[in-house]
LOROVEX-658112 format. One record per atom (N, C-alpha, C, O, CB): atom name; x, y, z; residue number from 1. Coordinates in nm, 3 decimals, m for minus. Glycine has a CB too. Layout:
<nodes>
[node 'CA',[X,Y,Z],NUM]
...
</nodes>
This chain:
<nodes>
[node 'N',[m2.217,1.349,m1.561],1]
[node 'CA',[m2.119,1.261,m1.548],1]
[node 'C',[m2.191,1.082,m1.531],1]
[node 'O',[m2.291,1.061,m1.461],1]
[node 'CB',[m2.030,1.322,m1.410],1]
[node 'N',[m2.147,1.014,m1.577],2]
[node 'CA',[m2.170,0.859,m1.609],2]
[node 'C',[m2.214,0.807,m1.459],2]
[node 'O',[m2.183,0.873,m1.360],2]
[node 'CB',[m2.015,0.770,m1.675],2]
[node 'N',[m2.273,0.710,m1.450],3]
[node 'CA',[m2.317,0.653,m1.388],3]
[node 'C',[m2.278,0.530,m1.382],3]
[node 'O',[m2.298,0.464,m1.484],3]
[node 'CB',[m2.405,0.671,m1.401],3]
[node 'N',[m2.208,0.454,m1.254],4]
[node 'CA',[m2.145,0.354,m1.244],4]
[node 'C',[m2.151,0.211,m1.190],4]
[node 'O',[m2.078,0.122,m1.147],4]
[node 'CB',[m2.085,0.395,m1.211],4]
[node 'N',[m2.304,0.245,m1.223],5]
[node 'CA',[m2.410,0.112,m1.221],5]
[node 'C',[m2.432,0.037,m1.414],5]
[node 'O',[m2.481,0.068,m1.523],5]
[node 'CB',[m2.609,0.197,m1.146],5]
[node 'N',[m2.367,m0.056,m1.356],6]
[node 'CA',[m2.411,m0.144,m1.487],6]
[node 'C',[m2.474,m0.222,m1.521],6]
[node 'O',[m2.436,m0.299,m1.610],6]
[node 'CB',[m2.360,m0.191,m1.530],6]
[node 'N',[m2.601,m0.231,m1.460],7]
[node 'CA',[m2.739,m0.229,m1.560],7]
[node 'C',[m2.789,m0.121,m1.605],7]
[node 'O',[m2.878,m0.146,m1.686],7]
[node 'CB',[m2.852,m0.280,m1.505],7]
[node 'N',[m2.764,0.050,m1.580],8]
[node 'CA',[m2.835,0.163,m1.648],8]
[node 'C',[m2.695,0.192,m1.703],8]
[node 'O',[m2.709,0.277,m1.790],8]
[node 'CB',[m2.927,0.291,m1.553],8]
[node 'N',[m2.617,0.171,m1.696],9]
[node 'CA',[m2.436,0.196,m1.809],9]
[node 'C',[m2.398,0.123,m1.867],9]
[node 'O',[m2.288,0.086,m1.825],9]
[node 'CB',[m2.298,0.213,m1.761],9]
[node 'N',[m2.432,0.074,m1.955],10]
[node 'CA',[m2.358,m0.080,m2.020],10]
[node 'C',[m2.206,m0.101,m2.015],10]
[node 'O',[m2.149,m0.208,m1.994],10]
[node 'CB',[m2.386,m0.097,m2.187],10]
[node 'N',[m2.132,0.052,m2.044],11]
[node 'CA',[m2.004,0.108,m2.073],11]
[node 'C',[m1.903,0.057,m1.906],11]
[node 'O',[m1.783,0.051,m1.880],11]
[node 'CB',[m2.032,0.308,m2.109],11]
[node 'N',[m1.972,0.043,m1.862],12]
[node 'CA',[m1.906,0.039,m1.689],12]
[node 'C',[m1.862,m0.058,m1.711],12]
[node 'O',[m1.944,m0.129,m1.769],12]
[node 'CB',[m1.990,0.036,m1.543],12]
[node 'N',[m1.700,m0.140,m1.684],13]
[node 'CA',[m1.658,m0.227,m1.690],13]
[node 'C',[m1.675,m0.308,m1.554],13]
[node 'O',[m1.691,m0.241,m1.452],13]
[node 'CB',[m1.553,m0.200,m1.738],13]
[node 'N',[m1.674,m0.426,m1.547],14]
[node 'CA',[m1.776,m0.510,m1.434],14]
[node 'C',[m1.613,m0.614,m1.470],14]
[node 'O',[m1.591,m0.636,m1.589],14]
[node 'CB',[m2.007,m0.587,m1.493],14]
[node 'N',[m1.457,m0.702,m1.305],15]
[node 'CA',[m1.407,m0.731,m1.286],15]
[node 'C',[m1.497,m0.895,m1.357],15]
[node 'O',[m1.616,m0.925,m1.370],15]
[node 'CB',[m1.359,m0.669,m1.174],15]
[node 'N',[m1.404,m0.943,m1.378],16]
[node 'CA',[m1.391,m1.082,m1.482],16]
[node 'C',[m1.475,m1.153,m1.340],16]
[node 'O',[m1.460,m1.098,m1.231],16]
[node 'CB',[m1.181,m1.163,m1.545],16]
[node 'N',[m1.562,m1.275,m1.355],17]
[node 'CA',[m1.633,m1.316,m1.230],17]
[node 'C',[m1.680,m1.275,m1.143],17]
[node 'O',[m1.753,m1.344,m1.071],17]
[node 'CB',[m1.598,m1.365,m1.179],17]
[node 'N',[m1.650,m1.124,m1.113],18]
[node 'CA',[m1.784,m1.090,m1.061],18]
[node 'C',[m1.938,m1.082,m1.056],18]
[node 'O',[m1.975,m1.067,m1.173],18]
[node 'CB',[m1.774,m1.032,m1.057],18]
[node 'N',[m2.051,m1.085,m0.968],19]
[node 'CA',[m2.142,m1.086,m0.962],19]
[node 'C',[m2.162,m0.980,m1.070],19]
[node 'O',[m2.075,m0.893,m1.063],19]
[node 'CB',[m2.180,m1.087,m0.842],19]
[node 'N',[m2.271,m0.955,m1.192],20]
[node 'CA',[m2.331,m0.806,m1.272],20]
[node 'C',[m2.514,m0.831,m1.232],20]
[node 'O',[m2.589,m0.919,m1.274],20]
[node 'CB',[m2.289,m0.807,m1.508],20]
[node 'N',[m2.544,m0.709,m1.130],21]
[node 'CA',[m2.688,m0.725,m1.076],21]
[node 'C',[m2.779,m0.676,m1.190],21]
[node 'O',[m2.735,m0.571,m1.237],21]
[node 'CB',[m2.716,m0.636,m0.935],21]
[node 'N',[m2.852,m0.704,m1.229],22]
[node 'CA',[m2.956,m0.724,m1.361],22]
[node 'C',[m3.097,m0.626,m1.344],22]
[node 'O',[m3.182,m0.668,m1.265],22]
[node 'CB',[m3.012,m0.907,m1.369],22]
[node 'N',[m3.112,m0.551,m1.385],23]
[node 'CA',[m3.253,m0.505,m1.376],23]
[node 'C',[m3.350,m0.624,m1.367],23]
[node 'O',[m3.326,m0.732,m1.421],23]
[node 'CB',[m3.290,m0.415,m1.499],23]
[node 'N',[m3.454,m0.600,m1.302],24]
[node 'CA',[m3.570,m0.670,m1.283],24]
[node 'C',[m3.650,m0.650,m1.393],24]
[node 'O',[m3.714,m0.547,m1.416],24]
[node 'CB',[m3.635,m0.637,m1.168],24]
[node 'N',[m3.645,m0.761,m1.470],25]
[node 'CA',[m3.712,m0.786,m1.616],25]
[node 'C',[m3.829,m0.847,m1.571],25]
[node 'O',[m3.920,m0.773,m1.607],25]
[node 'CB',[m3.629,m0.883,m1.730],25]
[node 'N',[m3.866,m0.925,m1.523],26]
[node 'CA',[m3.965,m1.042,m1.460],26]
[node 'C',[m4.108,m0.876,m1.455],26]
[node 'O',[m4.210,m0.852,m1.519],26]
[node 'CB',[m3.880,m1.149,m1.234],26]
[node 'N',[m4.032,m0.801,m1.343],27]
[node 'CA',[m4.168,m0.692,m1.282],27]
[node 'C',[m4.173,m0.564,m1.388],27]
[node 'O',[m4.286,m0.518,m1.402],27]
[node 'CB',[m4.131,m0.613,m1.093],27]
[node 'N',[m4.080,m0.508,m1.455],28]
[node 'CA',[m4.161,m0.438,m1.588],28]
[node 'C',[m4.185,m0.560,m1.699],28]
[node 'O',[m4.181,m0.511,m1.811],28]
[node 'CB',[m4.053,m0.298,m1.670],28]
[node 'N',[m4.200,m0.651,m1.701],29]
[node 'CA',[m4.255,m0.681,m1.809],29]
[node 'C',[m4.378,m0.723,m1.749],29]
[node 'O',[m4.469,m0.686,m1.823],29]
[node 'CB',[m4.183,m0.771,m1.896],29]
[node 'N',[m4.409,m0.766,m1.678],30]
[node 'CA',[m4.545,m0.801,m1.552],30]
[node 'C',[m4.635,m0.656,m1.568],30]
[node 'O',[m4.757,m0.662,m1.581],30]
[node 'CB',[m4.470,m0.821,m1.337],30]
[node 'N',[m4.580,m0.556,m1.566],31]
[node 'CA',[m4.627,m0.422,m1.535],31]
[node 'C',[m4.664,m0.395,m1.672],31]
[node 'O',[m4.768,m0.330,m1.680],31]
[node 'CB',[m4.522,m0.317,m1.465],31]
[node 'N',[m4.607,m0.427,m1.787],32]
[node 'CA',[m4.605,m0.327,m1.891],32]
[node 'C',[m4.768,m0.435,m1.980],32]
[node 'O',[m4.861,m0.395,m2.049],32]
[node 'CB',[m4.398,m0.310,m1.995],32]
[node 'N',[m4.716,m0.632,m1.911],33]
[node 'CA',[m4.834,m0.679,m1.968],33]
[node 'C',[m4.980,m0.662,m1.931],33]
[node 'O',[m5.065,m0.689,m2.015],33]
[node 'CB',[m4.818,m0.788,m1.969],33]
[node 'N',[m5.016,m0.615,m1.801],34]
[node 'CA',[m5.074,m0.574,m1.674],34]
[node 'C',[m5.140,m0.408,m1.741],34]
[node 'O',[m5.260,m0.379,m1.733],34]
[node 'CB',[m4.931,m0.568,m1.525],34]
[node 'N',[m5.081,m0.357,m1.777],35]
[node 'CA',[m5.137,m0.222,m1.856],35]
[node 'C',[m5.195,m0.261,m1.987],35]
[node 'O',[m5.314,m0.263,m2.020],35]
[node 'CB',[m5.016,m0.109,m1.889],35]
[node 'N',[m5.079,m0.295,m2.063],36]
[node 'CA',[m5.180,m0.350,m2.192],36]
[node 'C',[m5.295,m0.467,m2.191],36]
[node 'O',[m5.375,m0.487,m2.282],36]
[node 'CB',[m5.086,m0.406,m2.298],36]
[node 'N',[m5.284,m0.554,m2.048],37]
[node 'CA',[m5.420,m0.601,m2.052],37]
[node 'C',[m5.550,m0.550,m2.019],37]
[node 'O',[m5.662,m0.593,m2.047],37]
[node 'CB',[m5.419,m0.684,m1.995],37]
[node 'N',[m5.514,m0.451,m1.954],38]
[node 'CA',[m5.599,m0.326,m1.904],38]
[node 'C',[m5.696,m0.306,m1.982],38]
[node 'O',[m5.813,m0.318,m1.949],38]
[node 'CB',[m5.533,m0.200,m1.894],38]
[node 'N',[m5.643,m0.261,m2.132],39]
[node 'CA',[m5.664,m0.190,m2.286],39]
[node 'C',[m5.825,m0.280,m2.248],39]
[node 'O',[m5.935,m0.224,m2.233],39]
[node 'CB',[m5.524,m0.252,m2.473],39]
[node 'N',[m5.793,m0.447,m2.238],40]
[node 'CA',[m5.921,m0.515,m2.312],40]
[node 'C',[m6.005,m0.553,m2.201],40]
[node 'O',[m6.051,m0.667,m2.213],40]
[node 'CB',[m5.888,m0.651,m2.409],40]
[node 'N',[m6.038,m0.491,m2.100],41]
[node 'CA',[m6.131,m0.475,m2.029],41]
[node 'C',[m6.320,m0.451,m2.041],41]
[node 'O',[m6.408,m0.490,m1.965],41]
[node 'CB',[m6.071,m0.393,m1.986],41]
[node 'N',[m6.325,m0.394,m2.134],42]
[node 'CA',[m6.429,m0.358,m2.193],42]
[node 'C',[m6.466,m0.423,m2.316],42]
[node 'O',[m6.555,m0.389,m2.394],42]
[node 'CB',[m6.421,m0.240,m2.206],42]
[node 'N',[m6.385,m0.522,m2.325],43]
[node 'CA',[m6.397,m0.591,m2.491],43]
[node 'C',[m6.496,m0.673,m2.478],43]
[node 'O',[m6.497,m0.752,m2.384],43]
[node 'CB',[m6.266,m0.682,m2.559],43]
[node 'N',[m6.569,m0.669,m2.544],44]
[node 'CA',[m6.668,m0.850,m2.503],44]
[node 'C',[m6.671,m0.929,m2.596],44]
[node 'O',[m6.662,m0.887,m2.711],44]
[node 'CB',[m6.838,m0.857,m2.471],44]
[node 'N',[m6.684,m1.049,m2.570],45]
[node 'CA',[m6.641,m1.186,m2.682],45]
[node 'C',[m6.686,m1.270,m2.668],45]
[node 'O',[m6.659,m1.326,m2.562],45]
[node 'CB',[m6.527,m1.244,m2.696],45]
[node 'N',[m6.757,m1.319,m2.737],46]
[node 'CA',[m6.850,m1.461,m2.793],46]
[node 'C',[m6.726,m1.618,m2.741],46]
[node 'O',[m6.623,m1.666,m2.788],46]
[node 'CB',[m6.876,m1.444,m3.041],46]
[node 'N',[m6.782,m1.635,m2.669],47]
[node 'CA',[m6.721,m1.780,m2.593],47]
[node 'C',[m6.838,m1.867,m2.630],47]
[node 'O',[m6.958,m1.843,m2.615],47]
[node 'CB',[m6.692,m1.778,m2.401],47]
[node 'N',[m6.770,m1.989,m2.689],48]
[node 'CA',[m6.822,m2.149,m2.686],48]
[node 'C',[m6.784,m2.216,m2.695],48]
[node 'O',[m6.713,m2.229,m2.794],48]
[node 'CB',[m6.883,m2.202,m2.734],48]
[node 'N',[m6.801,m2.349,m2.573],49]
[node 'CA',[m6.746,m2.489,m2.615],49]
[node 'C',[m6.819,m2.529,m2.652],49]
[node 'O',[m6.935,m2.520,m2.611],49]
[node 'CB',[m6.695,m2.577,m2.547],49]
[node 'N',[m6.759,m2.618,m2.787],50]
[node 'CA',[m6.881,m2.765,m2.859],50]
[node 'C',[m6.793,m2.843,m2.808],50]
[node 'O',[m6.672,m2.844,m2.830],50]
[node 'CB',[m6.921,m2.805,m3.060],50]
[node 'N',[m6.900,m2.960,m2.686],51]
[node 'CA',[m6.859,m3.087,m2.694],51]
[node 'C',[m6.876,m3.184,m2.788],51]
[node 'O',[m6.827,m3.295,m2.809],51]
[node 'CB',[m6.893,m3.129,m2.613],51]
[node 'N',[m6.956,m3.116,m2.840],52]
[node 'CA',[m7.014,m3.282,m2.989],52]
[node 'C',[m7.120,m3.166,m3.070],52]
[node 'O',[m7.141,m3.045,m3.062],52]
[node 'CB',[m7.169,m3.504,m2.888],52]
[node 'N',[m7.177,m3.296,m3.160],53]
[node 'CA',[m7.244,m3.211,m3.253],53]
[node 'C',[m7.338,m3.383,m3.277],53]
[node 'O',[m7.280,m3.490,m3.294],53]
[node 'CB',[m7.125,m3.111,m3.407],53]
[node 'N',[m7.508,m3.362,m3.271],54]
[node 'CA',[m7.547,m3.388,m3.365],54]
[node 'C',[m7.664,m3.373,m3.410],54]
[node 'O',[m7.725,m3.272,m3.375],54]
[node 'CB',[m7.520,m3.466,m3.373],54]
[node 'N',[m7.733,m3.472,m3.503],55]
[node 'CA',[m7.845,m3.409,m3.620],55]
[node 'C',[m7.987,m3.472,m3.494],55]
[node 'O',[m7.975,m3.575,m3.427],55]
[node 'CB',[m7.836,m3.518,m3.848],55]
[node 'N',[m8.076,m3.404,m3.491],56]
[node 'CA',[m8.231,m3.437,m3.423],56]
[node 'C',[m8.308,m3.398,m3.480],56]
[node 'O',[m8.283,m3.288,m3.529],56]
[node 'CB',[m8.273,m3.395,m3.305],56]
[node 'N',[m8.464,m3.467,m3.512],57]
[node 'CA',[m8.538,m3.405,m3.572],57]
[node 'C',[m8.627,m3.342,m3.476],57]
[node 'O',[m8.642,m3.385,m3.362],57]
[node 'CB',[m8.589,m3.475,m3.663],57]
[node 'N',[m8.710,m3.197,m3.541],58]
[node 'CA',[m8.819,m3.143,m3.409],58]
[node 'C',[m8.865,m3.198,m3.313],58]
[node 'O',[m8.837,m3.181,m3.194],58]
[node 'CB',[m8.927,m3.110,m3.436],58]
[node 'N',[m8.952,m3.277,m3.368],59]
[node 'CA',[m9.008,m3.389,m3.273],59]
[node 'C',[m8.946,m3.394,m3.204],59]
[node 'O',[m8.970,m3.308,m3.120],59]
[node 'CB',[m9.031,m3.506,m3.298],59]
[node 'N',[m8.811,m3.490,m3.166],60]
[node 'CA',[m8.729,m3.516,m3.092],60]
[node 'C',[m8.680,m3.450,m2.989],60]
[node 'O',[m8.661,m3.487,m2.873],60]
[node 'CB',[m8.665,m3.538,m3.144],60]
[node 'N',[m8.649,m3.287,m3.074],61]
[node 'CA',[m8.617,m3.186,m2.998],61]
[node 'C',[m8.776,m3.123,m2.888],61]
[node 'O',[m8.764,m3.042,m2.796],61]
[node 'CB',[m8.550,m3.072,m3.119],61]
[node 'N',[m8.841,m3.155,m2.910],62]
[node 'CA',[m8.947,m3.078,m2.816],62]
[node 'C',[m8.961,m3.202,m2.767],62]
[node 'O',[m9.015,m3.158,m2.665],62]
[node 'CB',[m9.089,m2.991,m2.873],62]
[node 'N',[m8.960,m3.361,m2.740],63]
[node 'CA',[m8.947,m3.440,m2.648],63]
[node 'C',[m8.862,m3.437,m2.551],63]
[node 'O',[m8.874,m3.494,m2.443],63]
[node 'CB',[m8.939,m3.525,m2.688],63]
[node 'N',[m8.793,m3.385,m2.581],64]
[node 'CA',[m8.628,m3.328,m2.468],64]
[node 'C',[m8.746,m3.312,m2.334],64]
[node 'O',[m8.863,m3.275,m2.323],64]
[node 'CB',[m8.505,m3.098,m2.531],64]
[node 'N',[m8.659,m3.353,m2.260],65]
[node 'CA',[m8.683,m3.290,m2.119],65]
[node 'C',[m8.538,m3.260,m2.025],65]
[node 'O',[m8.427,m3.236,m2.072],65]
[node 'CB',[m8.786,m3.403,m2.033],65]
[node 'N',[m8.577,m3.270,m1.863],66]
[node 'CA',[m8.439,m3.291,m1.782],66]
[node 'C',[m8.349,m3.340,m1.755],66]
[node 'O',[m8.237,m3.311,m1.711],66]
[node 'CB',[m8.428,m3.295,m1.722],66]
[node 'N',[m8.426,m3.460,m1.795],67]
[node 'CA',[m8.334,m3.671,m1.759],67]
[node 'C',[m8.293,m3.692,m1.923],67]
[node 'O',[m8.225,m3.785,m1.966],67]
[node 'CB',[m8.509,m3.875,m1.688],67]
[node 'N',[m8.350,m3.586,m2.000],68]
[node 'CA',[m8.299,m3.651,m2.158],68]
[node 'C',[m8.156,m3.686,m2.202],68]
[node 'O',[m8.060,m3.629,m2.151],68]
[node 'CB',[m8.332,m3.550,m2.268],68]
[node 'N',[m8.143,m3.775,m2.290],69]
[node 'CA',[m7.973,m3.778,m2.300],69]
[node 'C',[m8.010,m3.763,m2.427],69]
[node 'O',[m8.109,m3.797,m2.492],69]
[node 'CB',[m7.859,m3.916,m2.252],69]
[node 'N',[m7.840,m3.662,m2.467],70]
[node 'CA',[m7.852,m3.677,m2.598],70]
[node 'C',[m7.737,m3.751,m2.645],70]
[node 'O',[m7.671,m3.789,m2.548],70]
[node 'CB',[m7.867,m3.555,m2.663],70]
[node 'N',[m7.681,m3.791,m2.767],71]
[node 'CA',[m7.572,m3.837,m2.789],71]
[node 'C',[m7.489,m3.764,m2.884],71]
[node 'O',[m7.530,m3.719,m2.991],71]
[node 'CB',[m7.588,m3.951,m2.819],71]
[node 'N',[m7.342,m3.755,m2.827],72]
[node 'CA',[m7.330,m3.666,m2.966],72]
[node 'C',[m7.266,m3.755,m3.033],72]
[node 'O',[m7.296,m3.873,m3.045],72]
[node 'CB',[m7.252,m3.519,m2.968],72]
[node 'N',[m7.163,m3.693,m3.085],73]
[node 'CA',[m7.055,m3.746,m3.189],73]
[node 'C',[m6.906,m3.747,m3.150],73]
[node 'O',[m6.816,m3.798,m3.218],73]
[node 'CB',[m7.062,m3.661,m3.317],73]
[node 'N',[m6.890,m3.678,m3.022],74]
[node 'CA',[m6.771,m3.731,m3.004],74]
[node 'C',[m6.802,m3.806,m2.886],74]
[node 'O',[m6.916,m3.821,m2.842],74]
[node 'CB',[m6.658,m3.636,m2.996],74]
[node 'N',[m6.669,m3.867,m2.822],75]
[node 'CA',[m6.684,m3.960,m2.704],75]
[node 'C',[m6.615,m3.894,m2.601],75]
[node 'O',[m6.510,m3.835,m2.623],75]
[node 'CB',[m6.630,m4.105,m2.724],75]
[node 'N',[m6.689,m3.905,m2.446],76]
[node 'CA',[m6.617,m3.878,m2.335],76]
[node 'C',[m6.465,m3.895,m2.325],76]
[node 'O',[m6.400,m3.998,m2.338],76]
[node 'CB',[m6.669,m3.948,m2.246],76]
[node 'N',[m6.423,m3.765,m2.298],77]
[node 'CA',[m6.263,m3.766,m2.265],77]
[node 'C',[m6.212,m3.686,m2.390],77]
[node 'O',[m6.116,m3.613,m2.366],77]
[node 'CB',[m6.184,m3.935,m2.253],77]
[node 'N',[m6.268,m3.687,m2.543],78]
[node 'CA',[m6.261,m3.660,m2.638],78]
[node 'C',[m6.175,m3.481,m2.657],78]
[node 'O',[m6.225,m3.418,m2.564],78]
[node 'CB',[m6.398,m3.694,m2.675],78]
[node 'N',[m6.106,m3.414,m2.710],79]
[node 'CA',[m6.062,m3.269,m2.688],79]
[node 'C',[m6.253,m3.224,m2.740],79]
[node 'O',[m6.334,m3.281,m2.813],79]
[node 'CB',[m5.884,m3.199,m2.819],79]
[node 'N',[m6.255,m3.088,m2.651],80]
[node 'CA',[m6.371,m2.977,m2.718],80]
[node 'C',[m6.323,m2.926,m2.794],80]
[node 'O',[m6.202,m2.945,m2.811],80]
[node 'CB',[m6.436,m2.872,m2.650],80]
[node 'N',[m6.401,m2.827,m2.882],81]
[node 'CA',[m6.331,m2.680,m2.979],81]
[node 'C',[m6.360,m2.584,m2.901],81]
[node 'O',[m6.472,m2.580,m2.849],81]
[node 'CB',[m6.396,m2.632,m3.141],81]
[node 'N',[m6.303,m2.526,m2.887],82]
[node 'CA',[m6.354,m2.344,m2.791],82]
[node 'C',[m6.364,m2.279,m2.915],82]
[node 'O',[m6.298,m2.306,m3.016],82]
[node 'CB',[m6.209,m2.233,m2.661],82]
[node 'N',[m6.446,m2.196,m2.904],83]
[node 'CA',[m6.476,m2.117,m3.042],83]
[node 'C',[m6.505,m1.945,m2.958],83]
[node 'O',[m6.592,m1.914,m2.877],83]
[node 'CB',[m6.654,m2.203,m3.151],83]
[node 'N',[m6.384,m1.855,m3.025],84]
[node 'CA',[m6.401,m1.695,m2.990],84]
[node 'C',[m6.503,m1.643,m3.122],84]
[node 'O',[m6.502,m1.691,m3.235],84]
[node 'CB',[m6.221,m1.598,m2.987],84]
[node 'N',[m6.567,m1.559,m3.086],85]
[node 'CA',[m6.663,m1.456,m3.218],85]
[node 'C',[m6.645,m1.592,m3.303],85]
[node 'O',[m6.542,m1.610,m3.368],85]
[node 'CB',[m6.571,m1.262,m3.312],85]
[node 'N',[m6.764,m1.704,m3.300],86]
[node 'CA',[m6.748,m1.796,m3.404],86]
[node 'C',[m6.649,m1.847,m3.463],86]
[node 'O',[m6.673,m1.924,m3.555],86]
[node 'CB',[m6.793,m1.767,m3.479],86]
[node 'N',[m6.521,m1.819,m3.430],87]
[node 'CA',[m6.383,m1.899,m3.452],87]
[node 'C',[m6.309,m1.939,m3.405],87]
[node 'O',[m6.218,m1.872,m3.354],87]
[node 'CB',[m6.319,m1.876,m3.494],87]
[node 'N',[m6.319,m2.097,m3.404],88]
[node 'CA',[m6.215,m2.182,m3.311],88]
[node 'C',[m6.100,m2.162,m3.362],88]
[node 'O',[m6.052,m2.152,m3.474],88]
[node 'CB',[m6.232,m2.335,m3.299],88]
[node 'N',[m6.050,m2.155,m3.200],89]
[node 'CA',[m5.920,m2.087,m3.131],89]
[node 'C',[m5.807,m2.196,m3.092],89]
[node 'O',[m5.684,m2.202,m3.094],89]
[node 'CB',[m5.965,m2.004,m2.987],89]
[node 'N',[m5.925,m2.287,m3.052],90]
[node 'CA',[m5.828,m2.347,m2.962],90]
[node 'C',[m5.901,m2.534,m2.917],90]
[node 'O',[m5.995,m2.580,m2.982],90]
[node 'CB',[m5.816,m2.216,m2.803],90]
[node 'N',[m5.843,m2.602,m2.816],91]
[node 'CA',[m5.926,m2.712,m2.849],91]
[node 'C',[m5.875,m2.720,m2.649],91]
[node 'O',[m5.791,m2.648,m2.596],91]
[node 'CB',[m5.871,m2.858,m3.012],91]
[node 'N',[m5.939,m2.802,m2.596],92]
[node 'CA',[m5.937,m2.820,m2.451],92]
[node 'C',[m6.036,m2.925,m2.400],92]
[node 'O',[m6.147,m2.943,m2.450],92]
[node 'CB',[m5.966,m2.688,m2.384],92]
[node 'N',[m5.994,m2.982,m2.312],93]
[node 'CA',[m6.031,m3.102,m2.228],93]
[node 'C',[m6.156,m2.979,m2.104],93]
[node 'O',[m6.132,m2.860,m2.085],93]
[node 'CB',[m5.836,m3.203,m2.133],93]
[node 'N',[m6.277,m3.054,m2.042],94]
[node 'CA',[m6.333,m3.085,m1.956],94]
[node 'C',[m6.290,m3.135,m1.859],94]
[node 'O',[m6.243,m3.248,m1.875],94]
[node 'CB',[m6.397,m3.130,m1.983],94]
[node 'N',[m6.287,m3.084,m1.738],95]
[node 'CA',[m6.259,m3.085,m1.581],95]
[node 'C',[m6.349,m3.063,m1.546],95]
[node 'O',[m6.440,m3.007,m1.607],95]
[node 'CB',[m6.173,m3.010,m1.513],95]
[node 'N',[m6.349,m3.116,m1.391],96]
[node 'CA',[m6.445,m3.058,m1.281],96]
[node 'C',[m6.337,m3.034,m1.156],96]
[node 'O',[m6.262,m3.115,m1.103],96]
[node 'CB',[m6.586,m3.177,m1.236],96]
[node 'N',[m6.353,m2.925,m1.136],97]
[node 'CA',[m6.342,m2.845,m1.034],97]
[node 'C',[m6.421,m2.748,m0.935],97]
[node 'O',[m6.489,m2.648,m0.958],97]
[node 'CB',[m6.282,m2.799,m1.072],97]
[node 'N',[m6.386,m2.816,m0.812],98]
[node 'CA',[m6.518,m2.790,m0.704],98]
[node 'C',[m6.656,m2.783,m0.705],98]
[node 'O',[m6.737,m2.700,m0.665],98]
[node 'CB',[m6.514,m2.694,m0.657],98]
[node 'N',[m6.664,m2.949,m0.791],99]
[node 'CA',[m6.861,m2.957,m0.817],99]
[node 'C',[m6.838,m2.844,m0.934],99]
[node 'O',[m6.940,m2.781,m0.905],99]
[node 'CB',[m7.008,m2.886,m0.639],99]
[node 'N',[m6.794,m2.785,m1.022],100]
[node 'CA',[m6.810,m2.729,m1.156],100]
[node 'C',[m6.719,m2.763,m1.262],100]
[node 'O',[m6.612,m2.821,m1.247],100]
[node 'CB',[m6.808,m2.597,m1.148],100]
[node 'N',[m6.772,m2.722,m1.378],101]
[node 'CA',[m6.767,m2.755,m1.493],101]
[node 'C',[m6.630,m2.671,m1.540],101]
[node 'O',[m6.640,m2.548,m1.530],101]
[node 'CB',[m6.904,m2.729,m1.563],101]
[node 'N',[m6.522,m2.714,m1.582],102]
[node 'CA',[m6.435,m2.595,m1.626],102]
[node 'C',[m6.366,m2.724,m1.762],102]
[node 'O',[m6.364,m2.845,m1.782],102]
[node 'CB',[m6.296,m2.509,m1.463],102]
[node 'N',[m6.303,m2.560,m1.845],103]
[node 'CA',[m6.248,m2.616,m1.960],103]
[node 'C',[m6.084,m2.591,m1.949],103]
[node 'O',[m6.049,m2.475,m1.929],103]
[node 'CB',[m6.319,m2.546,m2.092],103]
[node 'N',[m5.994,m2.678,m1.961],104]
[node 'CA',[m5.888,m2.677,m1.959],104]
[node 'C',[m5.800,m2.658,m2.093],104]
[node 'O',[m5.781,m2.770,m2.139],104]
[node 'CB',[m5.873,m2.771,m1.896],104]
[node 'N',[m5.741,m2.562,m2.172],105]
[node 'CA',[m5.683,m2.522,m2.319],105]
[node 'C',[m5.589,m2.627,m2.335],105]
[node 'O',[m5.479,m2.617,m2.281],105]
[node 'CB',[m5.606,m2.368,m2.336],105]
[node 'N',[m5.603,m2.672,m2.365],106]
[node 'CA',[m5.454,m2.747,m2.389],106]
[node 'C',[m5.397,m2.736,m2.541],106]
[node 'O',[m5.295,m2.798,m2.572],106]
[node 'CB',[m5.467,m2.920,m2.353],106]
[node 'N',[m5.482,m2.639,m2.653],107]
[node 'CA',[m5.399,m2.686,m2.756],107]
[node 'C',[m5.428,m2.516,m2.835],107]
[node 'O',[m5.537,m2.505,m2.891],107]
[node 'CB',[m5.459,m2.860,m2.847],107]
[node 'N',[m5.358,m2.425,m2.837],108]
[node 'CA',[m5.441,m2.321,m2.969],108]
[node 'C',[m5.407,m2.305,m3.124],108]
[node 'O',[m5.301,m2.293,m3.186],108]
[node 'CB',[m5.426,m2.170,m2.931],108]
[node 'N',[m5.460,m2.306,m3.139],109]
[node 'CA',[m5.476,m2.335,m3.310],109]
[node 'C',[m5.402,m2.261,m3.409],109]
[node 'O',[m5.401,m2.151,m3.353],109]
[node 'CB',[m5.614,m2.309,m3.359],109]
[node 'N',[m5.368,m2.251,m3.468],110]
[node 'CA',[m5.267,m2.157,m3.564],110]
[node 'C',[m5.440,m2.087,m3.660],110]
[node 'O',[m5.556,m2.114,m3.691],110]
[node 'CB',[m5.103,m2.296,m3.703],110]
[node 'N',[m5.378,m2.028,m3.663],111]
[node 'CA',[m5.490,m1.929,m3.776],111]
[node 'C',[m5.562,m1.981,m3.907],111]
[node 'O',[m5.681,m1.958,m3.928],111]
[node 'CB',[m5.406,m1.806,m3.844],111]
[node 'N',[m5.467,m2.064,m4.008],112]
[node 'CA',[m5.523,m2.126,m4.097],112]
[node 'C',[m5.565,m2.242,m4.074],112]
[node 'O',[m5.582,m2.302,m4.180],112]
[node 'CB',[m5.465,m2.128,m4.184],112]
[node 'N',[m5.587,m2.298,m3.994],113]
[node 'CA',[m5.670,m2.430,m3.911],113]
[node 'C',[m5.822,m2.412,m3.918],113]
[node 'O',[m5.903,m2.497,m3.952],113]
[node 'CB',[m5.632,m2.439,m3.735],113]
[node 'N',[m5.848,m2.284,m3.878],114]
[node 'CA',[m5.994,m2.247,m3.798],114]
[node 'C',[m6.071,m2.255,m3.892],114]
[node 'O',[m6.192,m2.235,m3.875],114]
[node 'CB',[m6.018,m2.106,m3.725],114]
</nodes>
């Protein structure tokens, strides 16, 4: 016997103007996503955030101490590059949240840009 529920049986006629109950797509999708993301729980990735670059002589590097300032090729507020396993995959901005530095991803790069 066919089900009379329009969410499980699309051939059931619904009166014009009547509300049609829909399945909870968000819950089904989040359950699928949770199980798919769970497969990645033991995958190791090397993530590097590059604030900028500079060239220094070895003798200058040896003179660095706790209060040393190193000038980089980027200005404060410029986007930082985000590398995963040595490949540039995104750009972001450095923020301070609860007295900790963090990076907000603002742009995911296309594969051919890296």
